[in-house]
C-alpha positions, 0 to 999 in steps of 0.5 A: 633384415632386407635380403641381398636380392630383392623379391621379384616386382620389388625393383627393376633397372635398366642397363642403359638409360636414354642419353641426357638432354645434352647427349651425355650417355647415361649408365645403369639406373633403377626404374621408378617404383611406380613404373615397375608394372610397365617394366613387367608388361614389357618383359612379358611381351618379350619373353613369354611369361608362361615360362615363369608363371602358371598359365591357364589354357583358354582353349583354341582360337584363330589369331592373325589367320592361324589356329592357336592355343590361347594361354593366359597368365596374370603377372605378379603386379596384376597385368593379365597377358594373353598369348596366342601360340600357333598350334603347328609351329608353337611360335607366339603369333600374338600377345595382348595385355589387359592393364589398367592405368589411372582407372582406365583399362587398356589392351596393348599387344603385339603380333609376330610374323615372318619368323626366320632362323638367325644363328640357330634361333628362331625370330620374328622378322616383323613385329606389329605393336599397338598401345593406348590409342590404338596407334599401330607401328610395325618394325622389321628386324634387319639384323639379330646378333647372337651371343654377343659378349657382355661383361659380368659387371654389366649385370651388377647393380652399381654401388650407391644406386639402391 
């Protein structure tokens, strides 16, 4: 008998998918099971996995010019995340991943800087990204919306999708 709620790593989805080629908006959809590890990785970059999974303290290290605590977390689908947390502010400075794709190891990461208080929450204003080919991109956050109202049905899996 299958439980009503899938186990972590069994299923993932998006609230909105990219528009169809003709521009038609797409609603919720399930992520192909081959890409669940990618989804898990994306989530671990945005939300520190050490809040949900056991972390290994790996000492202190200077990252981006800041003294940090280094924490390692292995995610359920096998990706290894390393978080560099500022020893003074306790904010993430850098996050790196070790992931194998089709037999090749990659080390994508994110660096966070210019933290600002936005609506009582502290967010990084600048995020630098790198992925497979060491291409580096930087994003500057211009606005943050806090406590945006979303209907409960936005988080329900639509009938017939599973």
